[in-house]
N, C-alpha and C positions, 0 to 999 in steps of 0.2 A: 884752225877753224876745218870741220868735216865737209869734206866735198863728194862724199859716196853717196849714191840714192841708196833707198832701203832694198832694194833688189840686189845692189850690189854689196851691201854692210853684210846682209844676210849670208849671202852666197860665198863670200871669202870665209864667214865665220864657221859655216857648214863643214867647208873644206878641212878647216882646222879641227873641228870636232870629230870628224868622220876618222880621223886618225887615232884619235882617243877611244872610238866607242865600237863596238862590234856592228857589222851590217844589221843585223836583226833589229837592234836597239835604234838605228838610224832610220831604218825603215819604218818602224813602229810608232817612234815618238817624235823625231826631229821632221822627217820629210813632210808629215801633215801640217807644221806650222808654215804659216805665210807672212812674209815682210808687208805691211800696210802703210805705212809712213816714215818718214825720219826727220828730225829737227837737228838742229846743231848738236846736242849732244843727249838726244834719247831716239830708240830706234822701236817703233811699236809693231807689235807681232801679233797674229791671231791664230787662235785656237778652237775646236769645232764643238767643245762644251765644258762644262763647269769642272768635270772630274779630268779631262784632259789637262786643261790649264792648271789645275791645284798640284797634278803629278809632275808636271814640268816644272813649276815652281818649286818645288819640293825635293826633287832629285835632278835636275840638270840645270837649277838656275844660278846656281854659283860658276858652273863650267861655261855657260853660254856667255853671262857677264865678262869672266875672263877672256873668253874669244872675241868678243866684240870690243874690250879695250885694245886688244894685241891688233885688230885690223884697222882700227880707226886711229891708233895713235893716241888715243886720250884716255888718261885715266880716270875721268871722271865719268866716261860714257856710261850710259846703263841703258837698260831696256824695260818695256812695259808689255804686258801680255794680256791679251782682252779676248772673250768669246765673239767670234763673228760668223757671218754665214759666209763660208769659206769659197772663194773662186780661185781657179788657178791664176797667179800672179805672174805677171810679167813687167818689163819695164814700163810697158805701154799701160798696164792696168794695176796702178800699185794699190789702191785704197778699197776698204771695204767698210761700210758703217758698222760701228760698235755698239755692244750691249753692254759692257762695264770694262773698267780699267783695273788692272792691280799692278803695283809695283813690286819688282822682284827684292826680295830681302837678303842679303850676302848670309851665308849661313855656312856649315860644315858640309863639304862636297861628299855626297854619296853617290856610290855606284849604282846605276840603274839596272834594273832585272833584265836579264836576256831574253826571258817569257813573258814581258808585258805586265798587264796587272793582275791577269788570271794566272795561277800557279798549277802545277802538276805536283801535289804536294805528297803523292804516294801515300794517302791514308786508306786505312781498311775500314770499308764502310759498317762493318760489325762493331768496331768499337765506337761506341755511342754512349751518353751518360744514361741513357734508358736501359742500356745492356748492362750498366755497371751496377754489381750488388753493394749496396752501403751497409758498412758494419762498425763496430765501436774500432777496429784495428785502422779503418781509413776514410773514417767520416771527416775528419779536417781537413785531409787531401783533396778529398771529393769536394768539399765546400768552396775550398780555395780555388780549384780548377772551375768550378761554376762561375766563380766571381769573375775570374779572368776571362771564359769565354764571353760573359756578359757585356763586360766592359774593359777590352783589353788595353793593355800599356796603362791603367788607370787604377786598378784593383790592386794588385801584387806584381812587382817589375824589377827584375826576375822572379819567377816561380822556381824553385829548385824541389823537386821530388825525389827521394832517396828511399832505398829499402832492398831487401834480400830479391834475387831474381824470382821472378813469375809471379809477382804479388799484385801488378795490374798498375804498373807505374805507365808502362806505353799504353795501356787502355784509356787511361786518364789523358796523357797527351794529347793521343788521336782524338779522343772526345771532344778535348779544348778546340782543336783545329775542325772537326765538323762542325761544331757550332757556331764557330765565328763564320765560316763558310754559309752556312744557313742562314744568319741573321743576314750577311752582305755577299754575295757571290761575286762581286769585285774585288773582295779583299783577297792580296796575297799571301798565301799560307804555304811554309815549306816544313816538311818533317824529314828528318834524316838521322842515322846512327853516326855516333863519333866515328866509327871504322870508316863507313862510306866518305866521309866529310874529309877525313885524313887521306884516303885512298885516291879522291877526287883532288885535293890540293898536291899531292905527290905526281900525279898525271899532269896537271896543270903546270907543275914547276917543270916537268921533262918536256912537254910541247911548247913552252912558253905562252901559255894561255891563262896566267896569273888574272889577268884583268877582266877575264870573262868570268872567271871563278868567283871574281869578288863582286862583278855584277849580279851575277846569280843570287848569292847570298845576303849582301847589303843592302838590297832594295826590298825584301820582304817588309809585309806589315806583321807578321809572326813568325819567328822561328822556333821551331820545337827540336831540340837536338838530344838524343836518346844516349845513354851510357857514357856521359861527358868523361868519365873516369879513364877511358881507353886513349885519350890525348895526353894523360901524364905523362911526363918526361920526353915526350916528342916536342921539340924546342920550336921547330918551323910550324907545326900545327897549334900549339899553345900561342903563338905570336900572332898569326893569322885569326886565329879565333878571338884573340884580344881586341884586335881591331875590328874585326866584324862585331863583336859584342857593343864596342864603343860607339860604332856608326849607327846601329840600330838604337841603343840607348838613347842617344843625342836626339834622334828623330823620333823619338817617343813611340819606338815600336815593341812590340811584347817578344818577350824571350820566356821560354818555358826549358827547363833542364832538367834530366834525369840523372841518377846516379845510384850505385849501390852502397854508398856510404855520404854523411854529409860532407860540405866542402872541406872543413878543416880537417878531416881524416882522411882525405884522398893523397896519398903518398905521392911526392914529385911533381905535385901540382903546383904552377907558380902562385906566390902570394898574391900578386896583384888580380889574378883571377879569383882566387879564395874570397877575395876583398868584395869584388864585384858580385859574385854568388850570393853573398850575405847581404847586400844592399836590398833587395826585397824579401821574400818570404820562403824560409826554407821549414820544409814539411815533409812527414815520414809516414809510410806504409808499413805495419807490421803483419805477420802471418794471421789469418783470419781465425777466429774462433769457431767453436764446434757449429754455433747456430748460423753464423755467417757461411761457412762451407757447405751447410745441408742448403740454405738459402740459394746460392752459386749454383748447385746441383740441378736443384727442382728449377731454376730459371732457365739454366740451360737446356734441360730436357725439354720443358715447354714452349722454349724457342725454337728447337729443332724438330719439335713434335716427335719426342721419343717416349716411347711406352716402357717405364720403368718404375717398380713400386717405390711408395714412400720407404718402405723398410730396407729396400737396398740402397737408396740415395743416403738414407741415415747410417747404414752401415759402412759406404765409402767415407762418408765426411767424418765417421767416428776414427778410422783407419788411416787414412791419408791425410796429413797435417803438414807436410813441408811446402807445398805452394800451390797456387791455383790452377797453375799450367798441367801440373801433374795430377791434381784434382780431376779435372776436366777429362784429361787423358784416361784416368782410370774407369771414367765413367762411358766414354766412347769404346774402351776395351770390352766391358761388360755388355753394352748394347751389340757391338758385332757379336760377340759370343752368342746372346740370345737369337740373332737372326742367323748365325750359321746352324745351331741345333734345332731352332724351330720352335721354341719353347720359352717361356716366361723364366726370367733369372729370379733364384730366392737368394737369401744371405749365406746359405752354403754353398751355392754354384759362385756366388761373388767371390766368395773367400779363395776357392779353387782358382778362378782366373786371376785372381789379384794376388797371391801368397807371395809372388817374389816382390811385388811394391811393399807389401805389408812388410815383409822381415826388412826391406831397405828404409822404411819409414820408423822402424821401432828404435827406440832411444838405444845409443850404444850402453851397453852394461861395461862397468870396469870395476876390477877390485877395489879402487879407491872409491868408487860411487858406493859399493856395497858397504865398504868399512865405515864410510860417514853415515849412512841410514842406519846400519845397526846400532853404530854407537850413540846416535842421536837417539833411538827407540830405548835404550838400555841405559841412557843419561851417563855415558862414560865419555871420554875424549877419544876422538879417533886415533890420537898417537899411541894409546894403550892398546891397539890392535896388533901394534909392530914391535911394543915394549916386553921385556925379559919377565915382567910382572906375573906373578902366577896364584894370585889370590881369586877366590870363587867369582867377585863380582865383575872381575876382568875375564878369568878362562872360558867362562859359558859364553858370553856375547862373542868371545873371539873363535871359539868353535862354532856356533852359529853362523858368523861371516865365512868361516871356512866351509862349510856345508854350502852355503848359498853361494860362494866363489865358484864351487864345483858345478852345481847343479845349473847357473846361469850364464857361465863362459864356457869358451872351448879351452881355456888352458889346461895344463898339464899339471899333475900333482907337484911335481919341483919347481915350477912357473909359480903356482900359487904361495907354496912355501916361501919361496924368493920375498914376494912382496908383503908377507908377513914377519918380517924382521929376519928373513934368512934362516926360516926354521926348515929342518928336514921333511923331506916328502912322506916320512912315516908318521911324522906329527899330525901332517893334513890329513892323511889318509884316516888315522885313528879318530881325528875330530869329526871328520865326516860320516864314518860308521855309527858312530855313537849318536850323534843327531838325527840320523836316518833311522835308528832302532828308535828313538823317540817318537819320531813321527810316526811311525807303524803302529805304536801301542798306545799313544796317548794324542787323543783327538785334540787338545788344547794345543799340544806342540805343533800338530800339523797345521792348524787354524793361525798360529803365530807365523809358522815359515810363509804361508799363504800371504797373510796379511803383509809381512816384510818384503815379499816378492813384487805383490802389487805397487807397494810404495817406492820400490827401487825401479819399478819401469814408467812410473809417472813421469 
């Protein structure tokens, strides 16, 4: 039979809990709780408001229940938590009138946050849904992200976004966080890169603070973790993230993950993590088309009050195709040039400013590519380019391919000959000179070479 007072039972439980939790967590969440009354098998505790009460029950209920069973020696002992007008409770002043009573339900233990209910999510305020340009390449990922932000942990959980670097994955993830916080500022949102997560774990292991590390990540309402492929092959990080994922998922907290590949294509990623990432929705982002690239540039120019002609943004969008980061970087470079020289930039000036980027973004021209395109045009097989056959329907296309190889690559004559079935450099030179002569005297031959060159560059 329990003979402890409410104050004594709670004081003993607090001592036990202090050994498991950080001082900040104790001060923020446990210290405000007051013991109100006690019966043979139940302790009545008071919380300041409904949010506080629910947070305690969700995040610390299991730990409090275990501590009270230990200090009372009663395996059936439980506690109730109510909202009350709290006063400082002493052994002589144990009871405050309650508004409502809730019984704690045993649940999977979640480690509480060391930051309280509000987060320092490291979100960039520029990354919002309003500033995100939607196009065919990202429409589905954008819609899924909006759904998650509107109803966290209900629409798609987890949400896994993948695609090449610089296409807007981080923008969408942070937009989700911004929107969730805008709808409820008390929501705890955490954005972090996988590299930083790994480094913080390593530091926690070194300093013996893994409990605080877990407190930080397993109590959030929404975890946004970028570049998850970084943890592949790192056993300790995968193990820690696996348990963090499970805790958040079991408590119906939103998880959003990004990567450069879909889960099943990430090398050295544990199968159990791949499986969990596929529980929700997996969606991709592809490089934007010309229209979307143009819209991105014009929206950025408008947002940052940049005076740039539409013809120039169209020119940049047509030439820079790799990713959004490089696209916007090109725009900034052109604007900077305009300010330095003190005049508006036209297409010719933009080309001069961006010529190094434009060269880098051009499709890499290989002899194999040239052979395939020429063979396709003349309706012969690519293998005919390297074969020993000398029939006219093969020789002329082969000569054309050799000419274009000399014109469109930096390879030497012997190197070109090697890729045309090991032919001598004199054979390549003969073919080049023959087609060059045709181009000079026959407009149709020139038109054909121009047409094939354009096709090869596509």
